N, C-alpha and C positions, 0 to 999 in steps of 0.2 A: 388348310382352313379356307384360304382364298379360292382354291379350286372348287370346294364344296359350295361356297357362297356364289361363285360365278355360275355354277350349274343350276342353283336355285333361281338365280335371276333369269337364266335362259328359260327355265320351266315357267316362270311367271310370264314371260313374253309369249310363250306358246299358249298358255291359258287365256291371256288377254286377247288373242286373235280368234278364239273360238266363239262363233256366233251363238252357240247354244248356252254359253255362260255369260253372255253380254249383260244380263240382268244383275250381275254381281259388280260391286264397286271395286276400284283398284285396291283399296285396303282389304276388302273381303277376299279378293283373289290372292293377295299376299299371304293372308292367314291360311287360305286353303293350300297353297303351295307348301307352307311350313308344316301343315298337318298331313300331307300326302305321304304314304309309303310308296316309294317309287321302285320300279323294276323294269329291266330291259329284257326283251324276248327276241330270239332269232326266228327267222322264217320257219314256219310249220310247227313251232313250239305251241303247246297248249297253254293259254293264259289262265283260264280257270274253267271249271265245269259248272253246271247248273246249281249244284249243292253249295258252292262257294259264293254264289251271287248275292243272296239276300242279306248277308251280314254287313255289307259295305257298299258304298258308291264307288264305281270304277270309271276312270276317265282315260281315254286314249289320247296321249299328248302328241305323239308322232307315229308315222307309219300307217299301214292299213291292216285292219283285223277283219276276221270273218266269223260269222256264226255258222256252225255246222251241226248236223244231226244225222241219225241213222234213218234210212228210209225202210220201207216194208221188206226190202231184200237184204237188209243188214249192211247196205253200202253207206259210207259217210259222204254226205252231200252238203254243199254250201247253200244256205238259205238267205244270207244277207252279207253284204260287204260294208264295212264300217270305215268312215273317214274319221279323223280326229274329232273328239267330243265325248260326251257321256256314252258309256257302253250300255245298251238296253238290258233290262233284266229279263231272264228267261221265264216263260209262262210256267205256272205250276199246274201240272197235268196229272190226272189219275193214272194215265198210261205212261209208264216210265221208260219204256225201251227205246224212246227216241234219242236219249242221251245227248242233250244239247251241250255244246262246247263253244267257247270263244278261243280262236286260234290266231296266231300271227301269220298274216298273208305275206308280209315282208318284215324286216326288222322294226320292232315296235317298242315304244316306251309307254308304260301304263302306271297311273297313280291310283291308289285306293285310300279311302277314308271312311271311318265308321259313320253311320247315319246320324248318330247323336252328336258327333263332333261337327258334321256338316250343318246340322240344324243350329248348333250354337254359333257357328261362324256367320250364318245367314239370318239370324233371328230378327234383324232390322229390315230384311227385304220386304218388298210390298206384298209378295205372296210366299207361301211356304216353299222351302227349298225342295221338299219332296215332290210337290206338284210340278214345279218348274223343271226339275231334273228329269222327271219321268215323261215330260212332253216328248222327249226324244224316243222313248219306248213306243208311244202311240204312233209316231211317224214310221218307225221301222216295221211294226206289225201291220199297219195299214198298207204299206208298200207290199209286204208279203201277201196280204189278202188279194191285192190287185193282180199280182203276178201269178198266183197259183190257185185261186179259188175256182172250182168248177161251177159254183153257183152263179158266177158272173158271166159265164158262157163266152169268155173271150178266146178268140183264136190265137194261134201261135204268133202270127204277125203282130197282133196288138200287144201280146205279152212281151215279146222281144222289144217292141218299140217302147213300151213303158219302162222296161229294164234299162235300155240305153238312155232314156231321158233321166232316169234315176241316177245312173252312173255319171252322166254329164253334170247333174246338179251337185254331186259330191266331189267329183274328181276332174271336172272339165275346166278348160281355159278358153274363153272366147277369143277368137282371132278372125282375120279377114275371111278365111275360108269356111268358117263355122265354129263349132265347139270341139276342141281337141281333147280327147281323153288322154290325160297324162300317163295313165297306167295302161299297160298292154294286157287287158283281161283276155284269157283264153276262151275259145269256143266252148270248152268244157265248163268253165266258170259260168258262162252265160246260160248254158244248157241246164246246169244245176239250179240256177236262180229262177228259171221259167218252168222247170219240171218237164224237160223234153230231152230227147237224145241229142248227142253232139252232131251227128250227120244232118239231122233235120234243122238244127240251128245254123249250121254251116250253109245249108241250102237257102234258108231265109235271109241270112246276112248277105249272101251273094245277090239275092233279089233286091235287097235294100240298096246295094251298091249300083245295080243296074238302073234302079229307079231314082238314083241320085239323092237318096236320103242320107247315105253314108259314103265316105271315100276313105282311102288309106294313106297313111304316111308311115311307110315301113310297116311295123307291126301294130302301130297305133291307129285308132279310128278318129275320123273327123265327122261329126254328126251335124246335120242341118236341123237344129232343134225346133225351130218354128215350123218348118215344113213337116217334120215327123210328128209333131204335136197335132197339127191339123189332120194328118192322116189317121192317127190313133183316134182322135175325137170323132172323125167321120165314120170310122168303123164301129165305134161304141155308142153312137147316137141312137 
């Protein structure tokens, strides 16, 4: 019993550190933790598919998850990397062969709660729980639009730059040399996110290193966020 209570307290602390849930009071967070159905997932395990998404709200407490889908060649590719927080809902599309999934990129802990239960817990919030919870959806799909839409006519340099800035915002730690990406994302991961081949991404990352936008610490990247932001803005102006 004490072990279960301690685990719930730990989950409460994890939730209280999530910026995306900062609009909830401490008492509401405690009620949310008590209502969550919690499950642990190992690396590469499927957390859920698109069909399981609409019936409940899902929150990533620890670890990194990713959203994948099938491309036109039937290959499963990563379209978003997720830091702890609300897991975005998959879009409802008439074309079903994309087969969106949420998967564990590394070991993850995920909590799920029925939407009606969440609305009851947050009924005294200034805005509806549904609207605030889904602000995270808008952020994720807007990022996907910037990284992959041909309508925006962005070159690979800009798309890789935008992706690195996105990863820095979610997984970076600011230090004296720049922003250290705590996670060693592979060139293939970045290639999937920007919709390009791995060799071309490797080529552009090498150029970013030569231009001193990026440096390496072992397998990790250190990004000059301000300098890279200026470069991306200059190319998209």
